Steps between C-alpha positions, in 0.01 A plus 500: 500500500641838398257733671232496767333812632225601741314813395255716692355848446444790735309828452379811677144630522402815683857499646446156657728208404365167374617160371316412182320166526306483177222657298125509539285604201787700348589670827813447710466329842756569770575420862585803711858491629512839666508538872211746561179361645354846432558454127316165497205656689490830308489332157279212621723224375352155487592262784589144394654196663864465407638206308594344835132496594545692826645839437276784367626692200358813341439501127379739228398457140568811292502630144846532349444876455545558876809277532848650524850353534409162355824303535614151417731326750693201373709264717752266346436169674820340366729760653657380824424735788 
C-alpha cells in the first residue's frame, strides 16, 4: 500500500466551530466543537446522543451560504508518529 489517509472537514457558522458530519437535503450538518454553552443555547442547536450513546452533542444543519472557513484536514495514516 502506497497511501492511506483519514480525512475530515471543519467549518464555522455564526462564529461557532463545527466538525462536518454529512449532508441532509443539500445542507451541511455539523457537530458543535466550541466551548460556549451560551452559543448552543442562543442558536438553539439540536441536542443528540453522541456516537458513544451516552454523551450529548449539539448539532446544526445549515445552508452552505452561511458557512465560512470550510477546511479539509487530512492525516497520513502510514506515517509513523
